[in-house]
Residue frames relative to the residue before (quaternion, step in Angstrom):
aa qw qx qy qz dx dy dz
X 1.0000 0.0000 0.0000 0.0000 0.00 0.00 0.00
X 0.3710 -0.7393 0.5196 0.2143 3.56 -0.82 1.00
X 0.2235 -0.7762 0.5802 0.1047 3.52 -0.89 1.02
X 0.3294 -0.7240 0.5765 0.1869 3.54 -0.94 0.96
X 0.1256 -0.8419 0.5225 0.0500 3.57 -0.13 1.27
X 0.7016 0.4531 -0.2708 0.4786 3.52 1.12 -0.66
X 0.5245 -0.6629 0.4347 0.3107 3.63 -0.87 0.91
X 0.6125 0.5556 -0.3503 0.4398 3.62 1.12 -0.69
X 0.6455 0.5163 -0.3249 0.4596 3.59 0.99 -0.79
X 0.6515 0.5219 -0.3030 0.4597 3.53 1.01 -0.92
X 0.6538 0.5121 -0.3070 0.4648 3.59 0.96 -0.92
X 0.6424 0.5305 -0.3211 0.4503 3.57 1.00 -0.83
X 0.6612 0.5171 -0.2943 0.4569 3.55 0.99 -0.91
X 0.6601 0.4941 -0.3124 0.4717 3.60 1.00 -0.82
X 0.6369 0.5264 -0.3292 0.4570 3.59 1.01 -0.83
X 0.6613 0.5088 -0.3151 0.4523 3.58 0.91 -0.93
X 0.6491 0.5177 -0.3086 0.4642 3.60 0.97 -0.86
X 0.6594 0.5151 -0.2910 0.4639 3.60 0.98 -0.93
X 0.6542 0.5177 -0.3009 0.4621 3.55 1.01 -0.89
X 0.6525 0.5189 -0.3029 0.4617 3.55 0.96 -0.92
X 0.6616 0.5082 -0.2967 0.4648 3.58 0.96 -0.91
X 0.6499 0.5291 -0.3120 0.4476 3.55 0.99 -0.92
X 0.6642 0.5014 -0.3022 0.4650 3.57 0.94 -0.89
X 0.6508 0.5334 -0.3213 0.4344 3.60 0.96 -0.85
X 0.7689 0.4000 -0.2070 0.4538 3.52 0.76 -1.08
X 0.7020 0.4765 -0.2807 0.4487 3.62 1.03 -0.74
X 0.7403 0.4424 -0.2471 0.4418 3.60 0.96 -0.69
X 0.6324 0.5388 -0.3552 0.4286 3.61 0.93 -0.82
X 0.8050 0.2121 -0.1953 0.5185 3.51 -0.97 0.92
X 0.1813 0.7910 -0.5570 0.1764 3.63 1.07 0.74
X 0.5743 -0.6022 0.4316 0.3482 3.63 -1.05 0.81
X 0.3136 -0.7746 0.5240 0.1643 3.61 -0.90 0.90
X 0.2548 -0.8039 0.4979 0.2022 3.61 1.27 -0.34
X 0.1426 0.8337 -0.5174 0.1303 3.54 0.97 0.90
X 0.5417 0.6290 -0.4074 0.3807 3.62 1.19 -0.36
X 0.7108 0.4412 -0.2540 0.4853 3.57 1.17 -0.48
X 0.4084 0.7589 -0.4336 0.2633 3.53 1.36 -0.22
X 0.8374 0.1154 -0.1407 0.5154 3.61 -0.89 1.07
X 0.5307 0.6204 -0.4235 0.3926 3.62 1.19 0.19
X 0.4318 -0.6589 0.5463 0.2845 3.53 -1.13 0.74
X 0.0182 0.8261 -0.5587 0.0707 3.57 -0.63 1.13
X 0.3026 -0.6961 0.6110 0.2250 3.50 -1.38 0.21
X 0.0712 -0.8112 0.5801 -0.0214 3.57 -0.65 1.11
X 0.0964 -0.7761 0.6209 0.0526 3.57 -1.08 0.77
X 0.2775 0.7458 -0.5748 0.1907 3.57 -1.11 0.64
X 0.6046 -0.5555 0.4348 0.3697 3.53 -1.38 0.03
X 0.4688 -0.6478 0.5277 0.2866 3.55 -1.08 0.79
X 0.1653 -0.8196 0.5457 0.0562 3.59 -0.36 1.25
X 0.8038 -0.0528 0.0843 0.5865 3.57 0.72 -1.07
X 0.1510 -0.7455 0.6392 0.1137 3.53 -1.31 0.45
X 0.1113 0.7892 -0.5947 0.1053 3.57 -0.89 0.94
X 0.3930 -0.6818 0.5523 0.2751 3.56 -1.31 0.07
X 0.0169 -0.7854 0.6182 -0.0263 3.56 -1.01 0.88
X 0.4384 -0.6617 0.5412 0.2777 3.49 -1.28 0.51
X 0.0419 0.7830 -0.6170 0.0663 3.59 -0.85 0.99
X 0.8308 -0.1099 0.0212 0.5452 3.56 -0.52 1.24
X 0.7387 -0.4358 0.2141 0.4675 3.57 0.93 0.95
X 0.6619 0.4767 -0.3061 0.4909 3.60 1.25 -0.05
X 0.3497 -0.7055 0.5664 0.2431 3.55 -1.10 0.67
X 0.0379 -0.8186 0.5717 -0.0399 3.57 -0.58 1.22
X 0.4373 -0.6431 0.5447 0.3140 3.51 -1.20 0.48
X 0.1391 -0.7877 0.5985 0.0450 3.56 -0.88 1.03
X 0.1961 -0.7852 0.5848 0.0546 3.53 -0.83 1.16
X 0.1972 -0.7668 0.6004 0.1125 3.54 -0.85 0.94
X 0.1562 -0.8028 0.5719 0.0637 3.56 -0.64 1.17
X 0.1241 -0.7743 0.6149 0.0829 3.53 -1.03 0.80
X 0.7790 0.2327 -0.2388 0.5309 3.58 -1.22 0.55
X 0.2439 0.8280 -0.4625 0.2026 3.51 1.22 0.76
X 0.0882 -0.7655 0.6369 0.0244 3.53 -1.30 0.63
X 0.3048 -0.6957 0.6196 0.1980 3.55 -1.04 0.88
X 0.3235 -0.8170 0.4559 0.1417 3.52 -0.33 1.36
X 0.4719 -0.6293 0.5344 0.3093 3.56 -1.17 0.69
X 0.6174 -0.5600 0.4075 0.3730 3.58 -1.14 0.67
X 0.6966 0.4893 -0.2931 0.4352 3.60 0.92 -0.86
X 0.7114 0.4583 -0.2590 0.4656 3.59 1.19 -0.38
X 0.4537 0.7149 -0.4470 0.2885 3.60 1.21 -0.18
X 0.6704 0.5033 -0.2960 0.4580 3.59 0.83 -1.01
X 0.6503 0.5314 -0.3189 0.4393 3.60 0.92 -0.90
X 0.7072 0.4429 -0.2712 0.4798 3.61 0.83 -0.96
X 0.6048 0.5541 -0.3532 0.4500 3.59 1.09 -0.63
X 0.6621 0.4870 -0.3058 0.4806 3.56 0.99 -0.81
X 0.6215 0.5522 -0.3348 0.4436 3.57 1.04 -0.80
X 0.6933 0.4572 -0.2844 0.4790 3.60 0.91 -0.89
X 0.5732 0.5801 -0.3763 0.4396 3.59 1.15 -0.52
X 0.7343 0.3924 -0.1999 0.5166 3.55 1.10 -0.82
X 0.4160 0.7629 -0.4411 0.2244 3.62 1.23 0.05
X 0.5412 0.6149 -0.4255 0.3847 3.61 1.17 -0.25
X 0.6614 0.4886 -0.3022 0.4822 3.58 1.22 -0.38
X 0.6769 0.4969 -0.2711 0.4705 3.58 1.30 -0.22
X 0.4569 -0.6787 0.4911 0.2989 3.67 -0.81 0.89
X 0.6401 -0.5673 0.3595 0.3731 3.54 -1.12 0.65
X 0.6734 0.5011 -0.3216 0.4382 3.60 0.92 -0.84
X 0.6361 0.5223 -0.3300 0.4623 3.61 1.13 -0.64
X 0.5943 0.5562 -0.3465 0.4663 3.56 1.15 -0.71
X 0.6811 0.4809 -0.2934 0.4677 3.59 0.83 -0.91
X 0.6310 0.5253 -0.3317 0.4646 3.57 1.03 -0.76
X 0.6262 0.5368 -0.3272 0.4611 3.59 0.96 -0.89
X 0.6761 0.5002 -0.3027 0.4484 3.60 0.85 -0.96
X 0.6578 0.5069 -0.3149 0.4596 3.63 0.92 -0.79
X 0.7062 0.4778 -0.2620 0.4521 3.56 1.00 -0.84
X 0.7962 0.3566 -0.1491 0.4654 3.62 1.02 -0.74
X 0.3875 0.7490 -0.4812 0.2393 3.64 1.18 -0.02
X 0.6891 0.4975 -0.2964 0.4358 3.56 0.82 -0.95
X 0.6511 0.5096 -0.3245 0.4595 3.59 1.03 -0.64
X 0.7020 0.4870 -0.2648 0.4471 3.56 1.07 -0.67
X 0.6907 0.5389 -0.2959 0.3807 3.60 0.97 -0.79
X 0.5389 -0.5972 0.5020 0.3178 3.51 -1.35 0.56
X 0.5669 -0.6479 0.3913 0.3253 3.51 -1.00 0.93
X 0.7080 0.4610 -0.2660 0.4642 3.62 0.96 -0.80
X 0.7187 0.3625 -0.2514 0.5375 3.63 1.26 0.15
X 0.2420 0.8311 -0.4756 0.1565 3.54 1.20 0.54
X 0.7046 0.4717 -0.2697 0.4564 3.60 1.14 -0.61
X 0.5333 0.6158 -0.4287 0.3906 3.62 1.16 0.01
X 0.0108 -0.8227 0.5659 -0.0525 3.49 -0.74 1.18
X 0.7773 0.1398 -0.0873 0.6072 3.53 1.35 -0.22
X 0.0157 0.7909 -0.6112 0.0253 3.58 -1.07 0.81
X 0.3575 -0.6763 0.6006 0.2325 3.51 -1.30 0.50
X 0.1473 -0.7936 0.5881 0.0515 3.58 -0.83 1.04
X 0.1783 -0.7592 0.6192 0.0918 3.58 -0.57 1.16
X 0.2989 -0.8100 0.4821 0.1487 3.52 -0.23 1.33
X 0.5370 -0.6052 0.4936 0.3190 3.54 -1.12 0.78
X 0.4606 -0.7148 0.4437 0.2829 3.64 -0.64 1.02
X 0.6184 0.5333 -0.3605 0.4508 3.61 1.15 -0.38
X 0.6091 0.5606 -0.3413 0.4453 3.62 1.27 -0.33
X 0.6559 0.5480 -0.3190 0.4094 3.61 1.01 -0.82
X 0.0719 -0.7549 0.6514 0.0275 3.49 -1.19 0.79
X 0.8483 -0.0466 -0.0350 0.5263 3.52 -0.77 1.21
X 0.6574 -0.5573 0.3016 0.4078 3.59 1.10 0.68
X 0.7177 0.3786 -0.2492 0.5286 3.61 1.22 -0.03
X 0.0439 -0.8267 0.5609 -0.0037 3.58 -0.70 0.97
X 0.8256 0.1131 -0.0198 0.5524 3.60 0.66 -1.07
X 0.4320 -0.7163 0.4924 0.2404 3.54 -1.10 0.68
X 0.5468 -0.6446 0.4260 0.3226 3.56 -0.94 0.87
X 0.8006 0.2661 -0.2006 0.4980 3.59 -0.83 0.94
X 0.5328 0.6084 -0.4211 0.4107 3.61 1.25 -0.06
X 0.3981 -0.6768 0.5624 0.2591 3.53 -1.29 0.48
X 0.0332 -0.8454 0.5302 -0.0552 3.58 -0.49 1.19
X 0.2600 -0.6968 0.6390 0.1966 3.53 -1.41 0.33
X 0.0394 -0.8091 0.5848 -0.0420 3.58 -0.73 1.12
X 0.1675 -0.7695 0.6095 0.0914 3.55 -1.07 0.79
X 0.2912 0.7406 -0.5716 0.2000 3.54 -1.09 0.69
X 0.6400 -0.5231 0.4178 0.3772 3.52 -1.41 -0.17
X 0.3286 -0.7597 0.5252 0.1978 3.61 -0.59 1.10
X 0.0520 -0.7591 0.6481 0.0312 3.56 -1.10 0.77
X 0.3080 -0.7509 0.5541 0.1848 3.61 -0.80 0.97
X 0.4575 -0.6386 0.5447 0.2937 3.53 -1.28 0.49
X 0.3390 -0.7790 0.4976 0.1748 3.61 -0.73 1.01
X 0.4348 -0.6552 0.5485 0.2842 3.53 -1.23 0.57
X 0.5921 -0.5575 0.4364 0.3850 3.58 -1.22 0.48
X 0.2917 -0.7704 0.5491 0.1412 3.54 -1.07 0.82
X 0.7411 0.2972 -0.1759 0.5758 3.59 1.30 -0.33
X 0.5874 -0.5816 0.4252 0.3686 3.62 -1.13 0.61
X 0.8063 0.2492 -0.2024 0.4967 3.56 -0.89 0.93
X 0.5335 0.6204 -0.4073 0.4058 3.62 1.25 -0.14
X 0.5827 -0.5899 0.4320 0.3547 3.58 -1.18 0.72
X 0.2254 -0.7772 0.5779 0.1060 3.59 -0.82 1.01
X 0.2922 -0.8051 0.4963 0.1419 3.55 -0.14 1.32
X 0.6479 0.5438 -0.3240 0.4236 3.58 0.94 -0.92
X 0.6884 0.4599 -0.2812 0.4853 3.59 0.87 -0.94
X 0.6393 0.5518 -0.3319 0.4203 3.59 0.90 -0.83
X 0.7300 0.4306 -0.2365 0.4752 3.51 0.82 -1.08
X 0.5590 0.5706 -0.3951 0.4536 3.57 1.21 -0.42
X 0.6199 0.5223 -0.3257 0.4867 3.61 1.08 -0.74
X 0.7017 0.4594 -0.2594 0.4788 3.58 1.03 -0.83
X 0.5965 -0.6222 0.3460 0.3705 3.59 1.26 0.02
X 0.6588 0.4638 -0.3178 0.4999 3.64 1.25 0.22
X 0.2206 -0.7848 0.5709 0.0973 3.53 -1.13 0.82
X 0.8083 0.0124 -0.0299 0.5878 3.60 1.25 0.08
X 0.2799 -0.7442 0.5698 0.2076 3.60 -1.27 -0.07
X 0.2840 -0.7419 0.5869 0.1564 3.52 -1.20 0.59
X 0.2065 -0.7993 0.5573 0.0888 3.56 -0.64 1.17
X 0.8312 0.1379 -0.1567 0.5153 3.56 -1.21 0.70
X 0.1265 0.8447 -0.5022 0.1350 3.51 1.02 0.96
X 0.0059 0.7681 -0.6395 -0.0318 3.53 -1.20 0.58
X 0.4066 -0.7224 0.5135 0.2217 3.52 -0.92 0.90
X 0.1611 -0.8032 0.5679 0.0805 3.61 -0.78 1.02
X 0.8064 -0.0138 -0.0036 0.5912 3.63 1.16 -0.29
X 0.0413 -0.7934 0.6072 -0.0145 3.59 -1.07 0.81
X 0.4559 -0.6746 0.5003 0.2946 3.57 -0.99 0.76
X 0.5131 -0.6398 0.4631 0.3361 3.54 -1.17 0.45
X 0.6160 0.5346 -0.3355 0.4713 3.58 1.20 -0.48
X 0.1116 0.7723 -0.6171 0.1015 3.55 -1.04 0.87
X 0.5556 -0.5975 0.4571 0.3540 3.54 -1.35 0.15
X 0.3353 -0.8143 0.4429 0.1684 3.56 -0.17 1.29
X 0.6730 0.5055 -0.3068 0.4443 3.56 0.91 -0.91
X 0.6966 0.4736 -0.2780 0.4618 3.56 0.85 -1.00
X 0.6290 0.5244 -0.3422 0.4608 3.58 1.08 -0.62
X 0.6152 0.5350 -0.3241 0.4798 3.58 1.15 -0.75
X 0.6589 0.5005 -0.3169 0.4635 3.60 0.98 -0.81
X 0.6244 0.5294 -0.3339 0.4673 3.59 1.09 -0.73
X 0.6709 0.4877 -0.3095 0.4650 3.59 0.93 -0.81
X 0.5975 0.5339 -0.3596 0.4781 3.58 1.12 -0.59
X 0.6369 0.5243 -0.3153 0.4691 3.56 1.00 -0.87
X 0.6743 0.4789 -0.3072 0.4708 3.62 0.89 -0.84
X 0.6172 0.5367 -0.3411 0.4634 3.60 1.07 -0.66
X 0.6672 0.4846 -0.2990 0.4801 3.59 0.94 -0.86
X 0.6219 0.5300 -0.3355 0.4688 3.60 1.07 -0.71
X 0.6260 0.5276 -0.3354 0.4662 3.59 1.04 -0.75
X 0.6397 0.5285 -0.3250 0.4538 3.59 0.98 -0.84
X 0.6644 0.4960 -0.3074 0.4669 3.56 0.99 -0.84
X 0.6206 0.5419 -0.3382 0.4548 3.60 1.08 -0.71
X 0.6861 0.4827 -0.2645 0.4757 3.57 1.11 -0.74
X 0.7111 0.4585 -0.2624 0.4639 3.60 1.15 -0.59
X 0.7828 0.2399 -0.1280 0.5597 3.65 1.11 -0.51
X 0.5714 -0.5402 0.4676 0.4037 3.53 -1.33 0.26
X 0.7473 -0.4537 0.2493 0.4165 3.57 -1.27 0.35
X 0.6890 0.4850 -0.2902 0.4537 3.60 0.90 -0.89
X 0.6854 0.4557 -0.2922 0.4870 3.62 0.86 -0.88
X 0.6279 0.5439 -0.3521 0.4312 3.61 1.01 -0.71
X 0.6387 0.5289 -0.3263 0.4538 3.62 1.06 -0.76
X 0.6383 0.5138 -0.3185 0.4766 3.57 1.11 -0.70
X 0.6656 0.5064 -0.2907 0.4648 3.58 0.94 -0.93
X 0.6494 0.5035 -0.3168 0.4738 3.60 1.01 -0.76
X 0.6362 0.5149 -0.3314 0.4694 3.58 1.06 -0.71
X 0.7054 0.4760 -0.2592 0.4568 3.60 0.93 -0.92
X 0.7719 0.3788 -0.1845 0.4761 3.60 0.88 -0.96
X 0.8134 0.2699 -0.1076 0.5039 3.59 0.97 -0.85
X 0.4782 -0.6773 0.4476 0.3350 3.60 1.17 -0.12
X 0.4865 0.6589 -0.4402 0.3679 3.62 1.25 0.25
X 0.0325 0.8509 -0.5191 0.0741 3.57 0.12 1.33
X 0.5001 0.7004 -0.4097 0.3026 3.60 1.22 -0.19
X 0.7431 0.3700 -0.2338 0.5063 3.63 1.12 -0.49
X 0.3753 0.7382 -0.4717 0.3029 3.57 1.32 0.25
X 0.4992 -0.6645 0.4703 0.2966 3.59 -0.84 1.00
X 0.5429 -0.6665 0.4068 0.3091 3.57 -0.89 1.03
X 0.6565 0.5192 -0.3034 0.4554 3.58 1.04 -0.85
X 0.6279 0.5145 -0.3323 0.4803 3.61 1.04 -0.69
X 0.6441 0.5285 -0.3131 0.4558 3.58 0.94 -0.89
X 0.6652 0.5026 -0.2921 0.4686 3.54 0.99 -0.89
X 0.6248 0.5438 -0.3252 0.4563 3.59 1.08 -0.73
X 0.6360 0.5086 -0.3199 0.4842 3.58 1.09 -0.76
X 0.6522 0.5119 -0.3107 0.4648 3.57 1.02 -0.83
X 0.6734 0.5034 -0.3109 0.4433 3.63 0.87 -0.81
X 0.7223 0.4181 -0.2330 0.4992 3.57 1.13 -0.60
X 0.5062 -0.7095 0.3832 0.3058 3.52 1.30 0.26
X 0.6057 0.5659 -0.3620 0.4264 3.61 1.13 0.51
X 0.2910 0.7744 -0.5165 0.2210 3.60 1.24 0.40
X 0.5665 0.6091 -0.4090 0.3753 3.64 1.11 -0.50
X 0.5360 0.6145 -0.4153 0.4033 3.63 1.18 -0.40
X 0.6873 0.4448 -0.2704 0.5066 3.58 1.03 -0.79
X 0.6513 0.5616 -0.3199 0.3975 3.59 1.04 -0.82
X 0.7641 0.3619 -0.1896 0.4992 3.58 0.99 -0.85
X 0.5605 0.6099 -0.3929 0.3993 3.59 1.22 -0.30
X 0.8040 0.2904 -0.2311 0.4645 3.55 -1.20 0.58
X 0.3663 0.7545 -0.4817 0.2538 3.63 1.24 0.19
X 0.6670 0.5069 -0.3183 0.4436 3.61 0.89 -0.80
X 0.6461 0.4961 -0.3267 0.4793 3.55 1.01 -0.75
X 0.6711 0.5049 -0.3076 0.4474 3.58 0.90 -0.87
X 0.6264 0.5538 -0.3479 0.4241 3.60 1.05 -0.73
X 0.6433 0.5267 -0.3170 0.4563 3.58 1.20 -0.45
X 0.7707 0.3581 -0.1992 0.4880 3.55 1.12 -0.54
X 0.7845 0.1360 -0.1199 0.5930 3.64 1.20 0.10
X 0.6470 -0.1770 -0.7307 -0.1270 1.52 -2.27 1.01
X 0.6935 -0.4407 0.3395 0.4578 3.59 -1.33 -0.06
X 0.4402 -0.7266 0.4483 0.2781 3.64 -0.72 1.03
């Protein structure tokens, strides 16, 4: 039996055990918020990440919102007016307002929702860019809950996305209001990433470009499913998993 003689080793082992236990007990059985499923909702939050994903054969821009709130019907007009006047409000005061008023604005049956994925309506997008990173936005669309696994060993979407910081997704999303304040540095890094992706699209065919974007930029949402399965079967999927980490660290998460 190996004895841990050094206090640092013992402390590390205790920390790893505590972290594993916390993840197991806190994440399993994440709320699915099925009461909101298929309901038209208005959601507000900060633009955390922007990426491209394939949905029903179409490439859509997907916005990840953090510090999200599903807005009460009675509060929509008030928040919309506030964001309309946001050009007169310093960025730090906007963030302070949001922290202080989130509980008053949110629907009671959606109090645990703090992050959502917004699949933007393709008719809303212009030149592939719609919302600015770090801006506070109001988005309307159809809420879809993440489902729990029904069979042993099946992928549990609700628990997985809870780990990733999202509790639901909004389909056919459209932005109805956006603050003028945003995170300039992170938005610049996102535009650099989009520019590099455009160069790869021009240098390679569609299939090879998707692989290069996954490896170099961490853009895996448009990767062909058959190519991804091929990487998995050959035991080299980690190449895509760890690639693009440095670029992604510059554009997320919201500070």
